[in-house]
C-alpha positions, 0 to 999 in steps of 0.5 A: 342254223344249217342252211343248205340253200339261200331260200332258208334265209327268207330273202326277198324275191328281188334279192333272190333274183339278183342272187341267182342272176349272179350265179350263186347256188348254195351258201358257203360255210361262212355264209351259212354261219354269219347270215343268220346272225347278221339278220338277227342284228348281232355284232359279228367278228368273222375270220375266213380265208380268201375265196370263201364268200365273205363279201356276199356273207355281209352284203346279202343280209344287209341288202335284205334289211335295206329292202325292208326299209319303208323310207330309204336312207344311208343304211350301211357303211363299208370300209375297205383298205384299198381302192381296188377292194372298195371297187370290187365290193361295189361291183358285187353289191350292184350285181346282187342289188340289181333288182332291188331299190338299193343304191351304192357309191364307192369312195376312194382316193386317186381320182380327179376333182370331178370324182370328189364332187360326184362323191360329195353329191351322192353323200349329200343326197343319200345312197343306201350303201357307202363303200369307202377307203378310210382316208378319202371318207374322212376327207368328206366327213370333216367337211360337215355335209355327210349325213350318217345319222340314220346309219344302221350298220358299219362293216370293216372288210379286210380288217387285218390289212387295214391295221397293217396299213396304219388305219386304226386311228382313222377307223376310230375317227370315222366312228365318231361321226356314226350313231352310237347304236348300230350293228358292227360287222368285222371281217378278216382273212386272218385274226392277229391279236391286234384286232382284239382291242379294235373289236372290243372298242367297237363291238358289243358281245360279238358273235365270233365265227372262224372258218379254216383259220390260217390254212391254205385251201385243200386244192392248192399244191404248195411248192418251194425252191431254196435259192441264192438271191442271184438265182431268183431272177433266172428261176422265175424266168424258167417257171414262166417261159413256155408255160401254158397257164392262163393266169399267173400272179406274182407277189413281191415285197415292194413296188420297186421290186414289182417295177423291176420284175415287170421290166425284166419279164418284158425283156424276156418277151413274157406278156405281163403287167405290174400294179402299184401305187405310182399308176393312176387309178384309171391305169390300175383298173385297166391293168386289172381288167386285162388280167381278169379278161386273160388279155395279159397272162401275168400280173405282178403285185404287192400284198396290199394291192392283192386284196382287190384282185378277185380273179377266178381260175388263177393257175399259178401264184409265185411268191418272189419274196417270202412274205414278212408276215406268216399269215400273209402267205395264206392270203397270197396263195389263196388267190389260187384254188378259189371256190373249190378249184385247184391251183399251184403256189410256188415260193422262192426262199432266199438264204435270209428267208429260211427261218421266216418260211419255217414259221409259215410251215409251222403256222399252216401245219404243213411241210412244203416240198422243196424242189430241186433247182434246174440243173443250169442254175447250179446248186442252191443253199442248204435248207437250214432254217435254224441257222442265223442269216444276215440281212443284207440288201439286194436280190435278183433284180436291181431296184434298190434295197428290198425291205424285209419284215417291214410292214407295208405302208399305207400307199403301195 
């Protein structure tokens, strides 16, 4: 189906009103491809890079189905890897569903006991859509009061990251509480081989949709610096000081490095905040709101938390550490140049990261330009990714040994 406008999907008037109120104009490629399949009640396995409209691609058709229900019930379960992403999905749902009778609740850990009771009440009384992180949802399910017997659709969002975080067993456990006959939708920014066994176990003859797999958006200017570890801190400061950029997102490999970066930049009078698992949920939401509203221009995060950062017009993404997984690079730099805008992504390549970055270049089929270091930093190491490097500790900031190649833990 070649859908050039949302009218082609025959959505209800109430849903169309919410859609246009939210500023949607024409369907994106992923929306054009998957919405008709979802409306036909098919299982869908979809892969598309960040910023391509995946969330609306599954929310719109499921909302259409909910609007047709004569007797409202809990119809859809959406599972997301992080509380930030669950909250983001819930906000999108509420905007699109504003003029419909559909309701939702976001269920995730890190809140107080009162939040748990509110979640329990909503699950017992019923709500159209439940959006949850795996661990928190299982806590409710095992207490026996959750009624999913009429559930129509299960959606896994950011499935690749959920598997990275070790949630595979939890997802399988959750499915034991769901009707065997249901629609299954699996969305992912990347499609590693380990997703296949999960999809095969959950899905029946899924329609597979792939959009721009493992390729950064065309509007991203990609650059890199080859540096000694001791040069990274000073180089980062030179990239930030005196720059008139509305929003800058910095990725580091661990929360220890994230914390150290925040302190170092603040000592240099650079307005910034860090987001990590040691913050309360209230503080994390406050940090994201400040960044989204441009009150704080620089945000420092790990990969796991990055997938709940839905902010438009991020002008610069800096990889302080080369990501351990080549496909994570695509997701990191995809935080900029969203929705056909332009942006810049800069990666700092330490001596032990060269072969890993060469793998990234092979994956994206692009040779990223290696820029000359500022003169005051002195020369960097030779770019020679084929030469074996030792994996010693330490980086530009104090904060304990950094982990390389380690998969992120559940909590980040």
